[in-house]
N, C-alpha and C positions, 0 to 999 in steps of 0.2 A: 525862448518862450517860459516866462513867468510859470511856476509850479502850478497849477488851480488845485488848491487841497480837496474843494469836495469832489472834484471828478476823480482823485485819487481815492476817497472813500471812497466811492459809488462803486469804481469800478472794482475796486479790494472786497466790498460787501459781495456784489455779483458773483464774483469769483470762489469766496468761501459759500455763497448760498448755492452755488452750481453742483461743488464738493460734497454740499451734504447731502444733495438729492444724489447726487450718484453714489452716495454708501448707501441710502434708503434703495437704491435701484437694487443693489445688489443681496439685499432681504426679501424684498418683495417686487413681484411681478408689475412691470410699469401700468397693467391695466387692471392691477386687485384694488379695491378702497381703499384698505390701506394704505399704500402708496399711494391715491390721491388724496386722503386725507391729510398724510406727515406733508404730500407737497404744498397743500393748500395753507397748512399752519406755518412751516418756514417759507413760502414766498409772502403771507401778509407779515407775519414777524417781522421781517426781514427790510419791506418797502415801509411796514411805520414807523420801527425805530429811524430808518433812513429821513424820512418825512420830517420824525420828530427832532429829530439832531441837527437838519438843514436848517427847518423853521425856531430853533433856539438861537444858531450860528446868524441865524438874518435879522433876527429879534436885536441880538448882538452890534450887529453891524456888521460884525467879520467878513459875509457871503452876501451875496443880492441873488435876484432872478438872472437866471441868463435870458439873454431876447429874442434865443431861436424860440421858445417855447413848451419846450418837450418836458414830459414828465418822466417820473421814476421806471415805471411800467413798460415805457418805449423799446427799452434796450438802448446800446451804445450807439453814438451820435460822433459825426466828425465835427466836433464844435468843442471852444473851449471846455463848455462844461463836460461833455464825454457820455452825455443823455442820464447828467444828475440834475440836470434844470438851474444849477446854480453855480456862479462863477465867484472867483474873491473882489473884494468890493475894495 
């Protein structure tokens, strides 16, 4: 199987986001307003940056939309895109 760059970027970004959220969880109770605020900011920043990066690569013709029609917030998919919504061109 050919290495799917968007999939690898997506999965690494999700892993990093989860680890950051775990670190925040050590400091704040997961039901606290502080935790909820940090979580929303980390998630929004991660997804926005991924969307922008994938759009940039797609505009350059390096990647294209996957036929599965998924989006970033749906999580891992057993597809070539892995849940990123993009595959290599």
